[in-house]
Each structure stands twice: as structure tokens, then as C-alpha cells.
matplotlib code that plots the C-alpha trace (Angstrom):
import matplotlib.pyplot as plt

x = [110.3, 111.8, 113.1, 116.8, 118.0, 121.4, 122.6, 125.6, 127.2, 127.0, 126.8, 124.1, 121.3, 122.6, 123.5, 120.1, 118.5, 120.5, 119.5, 115.8, 115.9, 117.5, 114.7, 112.1, 113.8, 114.7, 117.9, 120.2, 123.7, 125.7, 128.6, 131.0, 134.7, 135.4, 136.4, 135.4, 131.8, 131.6, 132.5, 130.1, 127.1, 128.1, 126.0, 122.8, 123.5, 123.0, 126.3, 128.6, 131.4, 134.2, 134.2, 134.6, 131.0, 132.1, 133.9, 131.3, 133.4, 133.4, 129.6, 129.0, 131.2, 129.1, 126.0, 124.4, 122.6, 120.2, 119.2, 115.7, 116.1, 119.3, 119.8, 122.7, 123.7, 127.1, 128.1, 129.6, 130.9, 128.5, 130.7, 130.5, 126.8, 126.2, 128.6, 127.2, 123.6, 124.5, 126.2, 123.2, 120.8, 123.0, 123.0, 119.2, 118.4, 114.6, 114.6, 117.4, 116.9, 119.6, 120.2, 120.8, 123.0, 121.3, 119.0, 121.8, 122.7, 119.1, 118.9, 121.8, 120.2, 116.9, 118.7, 120.3, 117.0, 117.1, 113.7, 113.5, 115.7, 115.7, 116.4, 116.4, 117.2, 114.8, 112.1, 112.4, 112.4, 109.1, 107.5, 108.5, 107.4, 104.0, 103.6, 104.4, 102.1, 99.1, 97.6, 95.8, 98.4, 100.5, 102.6, 103.2, 104.6, 105.3, 104.4, 105.4, 105.6, 101.8, 100.5, 100.9, 99.7, 98.9, 97.7, 95.2, 93.5, 89.7, 88.2, 85.0, 83.2, 84.0, 83.0, 79.9, 79.7, 80.1, 82.5, 79.4, 78.2, 81.6, 81.7, 85.4, 86.2, 83.5, 84.1, 87.9, 89.2, 91.1, 90.2, 90.2, 92.1, 92.4, 91.3, 93.6, 91.7, 94.0, 96.2, 93.8, 93.9, 90.9, 92.1, 89.7, 86.8, 83.3, 80.9, 79.0, 82.1, 81.5, 84.3, 84.8, 86.8, 90.5, 90.5, 93.4, 92.5, 94.9, 94.2, 95.7, 95.4, 96.9, 98.8, 96.5, 93.4, 94.8, 95.6, 92.0, 90.8, 93.0, 92.0, 88.3, 88.5, 87.1]
y = [125.1, 126.3, 123.7, 123.7, 123.3, 122.5, 122.7, 120.7, 121.9, 125.6, 125.3, 126.9, 124.8, 124.7, 128.3, 129.3, 127.3, 129.2, 132.5, 131.5, 130.4, 133.8, 135.6, 133.6, 134.4, 130.8, 129.8, 127.6, 126.0, 126.1, 123.7, 123.4, 122.4, 125.5, 128.6, 130.8, 129.4, 129.6, 133.3, 133.9, 132.6, 133.5, 136.7, 134.6, 131.7, 131.7, 129.8, 129.0, 126.5, 125.2, 121.4, 118.0, 116.7, 113.1, 113.3, 112.1, 113.5, 117.0, 116.8, 115.8, 118.7, 121.1, 119.9, 118.4, 115.9, 118.8, 119.5, 118.6, 118.8, 118.5, 119.1, 117.4, 119.3, 118.5, 119.3, 116.4, 114.7, 111.7, 109.9, 112.8, 113.1, 109.4, 109.3, 112.5, 111.3, 108.0, 109.7, 112.0, 109.1, 107.2, 110.3, 110.1, 113.3, 113.2, 114.5, 114.1, 115.4, 115.0, 116.3, 113.6, 113.8, 110.9, 107.9, 105.7, 108.2, 108.3, 104.5, 104.5, 107.4, 105.6, 102.4, 104.2, 105.8, 109.4, 110.8, 112.7, 112.8, 116.1, 116.5, 120.3, 120.5, 117.7, 118.9, 122.5, 121.1, 119.3, 122.4, 124.5, 121.9, 121.5, 125.3, 125.8, 123.2, 124.5, 128.0, 127.6, 125.9, 128.3, 125.9, 122.2, 120.3, 116.5, 114.8, 111.3, 109.3, 109.2, 112.3, 116.0, 119.3, 122.0, 125.6, 126.2, 129.5, 129.1, 129.2, 131.0, 127.6, 127.3, 130.8, 131.3, 127.5, 125.9, 123.2, 120.9, 121.9, 121.0, 117.5, 117.2, 114.1, 112.0, 113.3, 113.4, 111.7, 114.8, 117.3, 121.1, 121.5, 125.3, 128.4, 131.5, 134.7, 137.7, 137.6, 135.2, 131.4, 129.3, 125.9, 122.9, 125.0, 123.9, 122.4, 125.7, 127.8, 129.6, 130.1, 133.6, 135.3, 135.3, 132.4, 130.1, 126.5, 124.2, 120.7, 117.5, 114.0, 111.4, 112.8, 111.1, 112.5, 116.0, 115.7, 114.5, 117.5, 119.8, 118.3, 118.5, 122.3, 123.0]
z = [152.6, 149.4, 147.0, 146.3, 142.7, 141.2, 137.6, 136.6, 133.4, 132.3, 128.6, 126.5, 128.0, 131.6, 131.6, 130.3, 133.1, 135.7, 134.2, 134.1, 137.8, 138.6, 136.8, 138.7, 142.0, 142.7, 144.5, 142.4, 142.8, 139.6, 139.0, 136.1, 135.7, 133.7, 135.8, 132.9, 132.8, 136.6, 136.5, 133.6, 135.5, 139.0, 138.9, 138.3, 140.7, 144.4, 144.6, 141.6, 142.0, 139.9, 140.6, 139.1, 139.2, 139.0, 142.4, 144.9, 147.9, 146.5, 145.8, 149.4, 150.6, 148.5, 150.3, 147.1, 149.2, 150.3, 146.7, 145.7, 141.9, 139.9, 136.2, 134.5, 131.3, 129.9, 126.4, 124.5, 127.6, 127.8, 130.3, 132.8, 132.2, 133.0, 136.0, 137.5, 137.1, 138.7, 141.7, 142.2, 142.2, 144.7, 146.9, 147.0, 145.1, 144.6, 141.0, 138.6, 135.0, 132.4, 128.9, 126.4, 123.3, 121.4, 121.9, 123.1, 125.8, 126.8, 127.1, 129.6, 131.6, 131.7, 132.9, 135.9, 137.0, 135.8, 136.3, 133.1, 130.0, 128.0, 124.3, 123.9, 120.2, 119.3, 121.5, 120.1, 116.5, 117.2, 118.7, 115.7, 113.2, 114.9, 115.1, 111.5, 110.0, 112.0, 111.7, 115.0, 117.1, 119.2, 121.2, 121.5, 124.4, 124.2, 127.4, 126.3, 123.1, 122.8, 124.7, 124.2, 125.5, 122.9, 122.9, 120.1, 119.1, 119.2, 115.7, 114.8, 114.9, 118.6, 119.6, 121.7, 122.4, 125.8, 126.7, 127.0, 123.5, 122.0, 123.6, 122.6, 124.7, 123.1, 119.6, 119.5, 122.7, 124.0, 126.7, 127.2, 130.5, 130.5, 128.7, 128.4, 128.0, 127.8, 130.9, 132.8, 132.7, 133.7, 134.8, 134.4, 133.0, 133.8, 131.2, 131.0, 130.3, 127.0, 124.4, 123.2, 120.4, 121.1, 123.6, 123.6, 124.5, 126.4, 125.1, 126.3, 124.7, 122.5, 119.6, 117.1, 118.8, 118.8, 115.1, 114.4, 116.3, 114.3, 111.0, 111.8, 111.3, 114.8]

ax = plt.figure().add_subplot(projection="3d")
ax.plot(x, y, z, "-o")
ax.set_aspect("equal")
plt.show()
């Protein structure tokens, strides 16, 4: 069965989510208290509704209980964000992700059991910073406070060597979990997989280990 998604709050982040889901051919319920925002994103949503997201009765009438994954993305209305997230958790939504305005907001969202708290601006700032300071790093995704997933262009030192030859886990404590070669991606490459010119390595590990790998010049 297809999963059902819902986005609460159609600001820049929430609206962008709805558009991306539309591009991917995924059905999504879009909810906002602004009629203007609802009309703006109605062409991209399976169903767009003007509603008060902190009214549990209305949410039940909209069939929100059937949603598998909900995103709460209100602008500066932290109260609405917290109350909506709380209602969604009480309704038994399996996955509730919420956008946080600051660290205090995140603490409350964590307390009420939100599955994942998103800091779009902070996360993007980190990705840009990591990209700029490294000539090899293409992308950076923070998985937790300690762990990250990065995309790194293979240097000449790595080319024509196998995963076994590199022995990255023992030397640096991180792991190559994938290799992108043109349009193809090899997931969990075997030890005899050989690195070639232009390969992009997907590396996962502790931040300090990834930094050590980067600084090694490999």
C-alpha cells in the first residue's frame, strides 16, 4: 500500500515539500489556515484544505488518522507547531516530523515525542559550510550530533585501488557505503570493487573520523 503524507503549514519549507512530493508522484494532503496559501499549493497537492490544525475534531474529519507521515511546518507560530505535533502524536501518526525555530522549540518537540526535528536553515548552512571548506566534498548530510554522511570525489590517490586496498574502516573509522559512477550507484560495494576516475564515494562515520579522512589527503 502507498504511504499517505500530510504537510501542515504551507510556508516556504512546507510549500516546497508539497511541490517535491508532487514531482515525485506522491499523494499529499496540504493544510494551512490561509486560504491564499491553500489556493497557491492546491495544484500540487492531492487535497488542499484550509483548516485550523490545532482543532483535533477537524483533523479527525479530514481523515488525518490514516496518514503515515506528517510534517509540521509553521512559520513563527511555535504554539501551533507544538499543539499540532502533540495532537498528531495522540492520534497515533507513525511518523511526525516538525520544523523547529530554535533550540528551545526543539526541546519541547523532543519532549512530546516528535520523531524528527528539522532545522532547515541551520542544516543548509552546515551543508554549505562543509562544501566550501573542502574541495573534494560534494554534499554533507548530518545524521546526528556525531555522525554524518558525505559525498566525496575520489582523488587520484584512490583511483585504481580496491576497497580492500584502502582499508578505510581500520585507518580512519569510517565506511564507504556506496559509489556513484555516472548515473549508476553501487550500494555496499564489495572489497574487490575498484575506484575509478570521477567516482563519487558515499562515506558514513563519526564527524571526527570523516574530518581525519579528509585531512589525510586521500
